[in-house]
Structure formats: C-alpha cells, structure tokens
C-alpha angles and dihedrals in degrees: 000000000000120000117240112225115208111243115238119258118256095257091054093044093049092050093048093046092048095048089048090052090049095053097038095052096045091234093184092058092048088049092054089053090052093052090045092054091044091054088057089055099047097077099052090041090054090048091050095046096044092050089050093050089046090055093055096040097049090051096048098039096035094129095052122100090240110017092193098053095100091059092047089052088051092054091051092049099046106032133062110270095247091049095047091046089052095048101040100080099045090041091050090049094048093044092048096051124081105282097205093083094042093049094052097046093034094051093052094046090044093052093046098044094041090050089063090054091051089049090053089052086048090053092049094047092049088056092050089054096043093236132124123228106270104165121106117265093248091050092048093051093049093049090051092048092048092050089045091054090045090051090047094049088048090052093046093047094043091047091048091051091052090045094049090054093055133068090286089058088054091051091049090046092052090048093056094039100249096120128194093331090077097050089050093051094048090048089062099035100046096080096045088048092049094048093049095050091047093049090049097051093044092051091048091046091055092044102045107023097069123070094243121095114210139142113297092240090064092068099046099090092056092046091051090050091052093050094048090040093054091049088051091047094050094048092043092049092048092050092044092052090043096056097036096043090244126237095292092063089066104027104026113212094355089058089053090056091047086052092050092050093051089050089054088051095052089043089056092051088051094052092050095045084059087058090049091054089053095044092050092048089048089056093050096044113078098215093050094042089056094046091052092048090050089050092051091045090050090053092050093048090048091055091050090052092053091048091050 
C-alpha cells in the first residue's frame, strides 16, 4: 500500500519554485551583467541630459550673469558636498557650451549604449521565463531601441518634473509669468508624475523585453514586485549607508562611485526577481504554462526545420 504524501500548499510551492529559478539561472551573475552595461550608458546619458538642461537653462536665464547658476545651486543643495564639488566644474563647463553638438553626439551614444543595457535585461528576463531568444535580429534591435527611447523619455520627463518643483522651476515660472502657483503645483505633482512614468516603463519592460508574447496583465505582478522592490532597495540602502557611514565616508568620491555600482547591482537583482515572480506564476497558471510550452515547442521545431 503506497503512502500518500500531502502536496505542498500553493504559497510553499511558489516560494520553492522561485528559489530554484533564482539559483538555477544564476541571477546574481546576470545582475552583474546588467550593472556593467548600465555603467557604459551612464556617461553618454549624463552628456545628453546635461546638454538638454543647458539648452533650456541658457534660453530661460539668458540675461543672467551666469545662466547655469540655478542648476549649480541645485547640485549643492541635493548632493553630498564632495560629490557636488566634484561635479560642479564639468557640469558648468557642459552647460555653458553650445548644447547643439552635445545633443547630437550625446543622443547617438546614449541610444546605442543604453540599448546594450536593455538587451542585458532582455537576456536576464528570458532566463527567468526559461525561453531562448527567438525573435529575428532586426525585431530584437527595434524592440531594444524603442524600450531605450521610452526609458529616456521617462527619465527626461521625471527629471523635468523634479526640477520644475525646485528653485529652478520657480525661476522658470517667474520668467513666463506664472508666479508661485506653478511651483506649488509642481511640488505636489512631481512625485505622482514620476511614479506613473516609472510604473509604465517597468510594465512595458517586463512585457516587451523578453522573447515571450502574452497578455499584458500576465506581466503586471512581476512589474509591481520590481517597483515595490526598488522602493525598498532605495530606502534600505539609504538607511544602511546612513548608519554605516557608507563608502564615501572612507573613500570620498570614489566611494560614492562604488555605492552607485552596488545600487545598480541590487537594481538588476530586483528587476530579474520580478521576472522570476512572473515565471513562477506562469508555471503555476495552466493557460500561461501551456503558452510557454507552445513557445518552446515552436522554437525547437523551427530549429529542426532550419537543420533540414
């Protein structure tokens, strides 16, 4: 007479399946790859954003003795003193030069470099769903470029919303005659705008980056996990660095760079864990499980046809 073993409840099964996926797919190494590729996108991104801000600031504050002074004041007020001192000179130089050249060159470098970062996220999310890349090369490149542009727009709009709610926003409002009402409005609206844009881009990233087409609603749980996880990670790292003194206390600006790299690494883990949440739910949800099996079968059959 065979013994009947009680089946684990769904919560236990979900946790065990997710942990197995985390370990089998070597998520920490994939997160390192994401952080590495993002680092290559940072420099051209800063060039592009700085040039874009310079274009706006120089137009608005054209009559001022130093048109970029409001942004320099913002750096002093919002960054650690050593970081602000380190950045002030290159930022002022970039903001004071003609931004047309920087925008054109910076835009090309930003798009190409950030595309590599998006493709590393794609590779990681494909691993969490247990699928291989099956899209044609051109389609894969177009998807990566479109996601990169969407991310750049989200960063620009979010940054603009944050900037418009600060002293710079007050100067801009005064220049166009809106007065204090604009600054008050943007102070209240900047965080809802930023949150909505971040939510949208994360959902789109989870939906279109991996090589598995499914209804948008199937990707929402992992996207929400990513957003909540990022908030927890940011708060947790700030608390940790606050209590421990952080890398910058010991190593100055180089410590700040190390802290930033560590943040990118943690962010990569959180994004991929969102993929694990979705992949685990797919495995436990019959329609999604069937769709994944069909996707893998089509990939295998396609390879056999190419060999024949």
